[in-house]
Residue, then its C-alpha position, 0 to 999 in steps of 0.5 A: x669775792x662778791x656774789x651776784x644775785x640774778x633774776x631767778x626763773x620762777x617757772x619753767x616758761x619764765x624768760x623775764x619778770x618785773x622787779x616789783x619791790x626790794x625788801x633790802x637796801x644797800x648796806x643791809x646784812x642778809x642771811x640765807x633764806x631772808x626775803x630780799x625782793x618781790x618779783x612779778x611774773x606772768x601769773x603772780x607776785x612772788x617773794x625771792x629769798x637770798x641763797x647766800x649771806x652777806x652785805x648788800x653792796x650794790x642794787x643794780x636793778x631798781x624796783x619797778x623795773x619791767x622786763x628784767x631778763x632771767x639770770x640778769x644780775x640784779x644786785x651784788x652781795x659782799x662777803x666779810x671784809x669786802x667793800x664796794x671797791x671790790x665789785x669792779x665792773x658790775x653792770x649798772x642798772x639802766x636809768x629810767x630815762x636813759x634808754x631814749x637818750x642812748x637811742x638818740x645818741x646812737x641814731x645821731x652817731x650812725x646817721x650819714x653826714x649832712x648833704x650840702x645845702x642847695x636851693x632845690x627842695x629835699x625829701x625832708x623839706x617835703x616831709x616837713x611841709x606835710x600836714x597830718x590831719x584826719x579826713x574829716x578835718x580836711x573836708x571841714x577845712x576845705x568847706x570853710x576855706x581854712x589853711x590846715x598849716x595854720x592849725x595846730x593839732x591836738x590829736x595823737x602826734x599832733x594830728x589835726x582833728x575835727x575839733x581843732x578845725x571847728x575851734x579855728x573856724x569859730x574864732x578859737x585859738x588854733x590847736x586848742x579845742x573847746x574840750x581840750x583846753x580845760x582838760x587838766x583843770x577839770x580832770x587833773x594832769x593824768x587825764x588825756x584826750x583821744x582823737x575824738x576829744x574824749x577824756x581818759x586815764x591810762x591804766x597800765x597792763x601788768x604781766x598777768x593781764x598781758x599774758x592772759x590776753x595773749x593766751x586767750x587771743x591765741x586760744x580763740x584763733x587756734x582752738x576750734x571752740x564748741x559749746x554745749x549747755x545743760x540745765x541742772x536742778x539744784x534742789x537736792x544739792x541745796x538741801x544737802x548743803x544746808x544739812x551738811x553745813x548745819x552738821x558742821x556747826x561752824x567748823x566748815x561752810x560748804x559752798x555751791x562751788x565746792x559741790x561743782x568742783x567735786x561733781x566735775x572731778x567725779x564726772x571726769x573720773x567716770x567719763x575720762x574721755x573728757x579729761x584730755x589735752x590735745x597735741x598734734x601727735x596724740x591726745x593725752x588722757x589724764x589719770x587724775x582730775x586736776x581742777x583749775x578754778x578761775x579766780x579774779x584778783x586785783x592783778x587779773x585772772x588766775x586759776x589755782x588748781x585743786x589737784x586729784x579732786x576726785x579723791x578729796x571730800x567736800x570739806x577738804x575741797x572747801x578748805x583748800x579752795x578758800x586757802x588757794x583763793x586767798x593766796x591767789x588774791x595776795x599774789x602768793x601762789x607757787x607756780x605749781x599751784x596754778x600751772x597745769x590742770x586738766x579741766x577749768x571752771x569759771x563761775x559767775x553765778x555769784x554776780x547774777x550771770x545766768x549763762x555765758x561761754x568761757x574761752x578754753x585755756x590751752x593746753x586743756x580741752x574743756x572749761x565749764x561756765x557756771x551761771x546763777x541758780x534761779x527759781x523757775x517753774x518746771x514740769x516734774x512727773x506731770x506737775x508744775x513745780x518751782x525748782x532752783x535751776x542752774x545753767x552750765x555751758x561747756x566749752x571744748x576744744x573740738x579736736x580732742x572733745x567733740x560734741x558727743x564726748x562733751x554731751x556725754x560728760x555733761x550727762x555725768x556732771x548733771x547726774x552728780x549735781x542733781x544726786x549729790x549723795x552719789x559723789x560719796x560712792 
């Protein structure tokens, strides 16, 4: 009996995904565990393995298809002795351009019968006579005595814009503004003009960017953000890092970010009031410091997690972070490696950014924005000294981490950063 291969649920919250790529074609033999496809979820692109063995009898969903529902049949495997005739009435994959035509046919079949013609004007006639133009285009046309009906618009959906009217009044061809005419010749066929005559290219949003945008918008709208900044002296940390890396003799290379992860985890351990998540019924206080680290990838932002970071040494954190970051950029993270976390860190110091405020990533209550360390004069014990200073800003969900709690956490964090040896106690 033919075996249906369905769109898998690769995370607890996944309802649909994009079928990014097929690794097999019809007629190929596959065994249990063979990678047959790549699925793009809201956070990563993951490989899908075959559960059963057989021959690929039919691929129902073409690669590149978006928004494929979980449990929808994407392919059919044939067992020994079976042929394509045994597949029967398996659902067919939707063609790329079939949906619009189907909608048109459906609309046509459901439309009411045409009314008898008469000399009186109908609503559709009035709609047909309507001219779509921007207010500025209408005003310029009125000033120059031009009939808008004689002008072809180059704006969205044929809307007449300022450039169309000005081109017409200067003797140009209607609907072909000075900037619109040479756009394909100057920039290429993939370049369009907006309503202001500005050339642009469309960069399609993938699932990661769509979900990130939606979640961050919801966070700013629904979470009462509160911001606290503190300066940290990095001199002791930089000296310790240099000594540790020298002792490693190339076996490992600790980064400042590794120290920040460890300091955050230790601060949460010593001050658990900040290691929380808000719900309407109760505040959840976590027992471990699971630190989410924002990593920029070609597909968008993702936050791999260093779990139980308070119990790990700097060397282990460094190795784990390098591995997680690499697989994040390759789109190979497992759902449990980027879903969850109790606290987030966003570090833009390597880009020279001195100070910024990050957006809380619900259901977490805190995210630490880390700026670049820079040398500046500071008064130390009554003397002016040049110190390496790093500014960090804590964004909190004020419902669960108010100003006093956030300030107390930053004192613990600053103490660990400025006295890195205490992380080992």
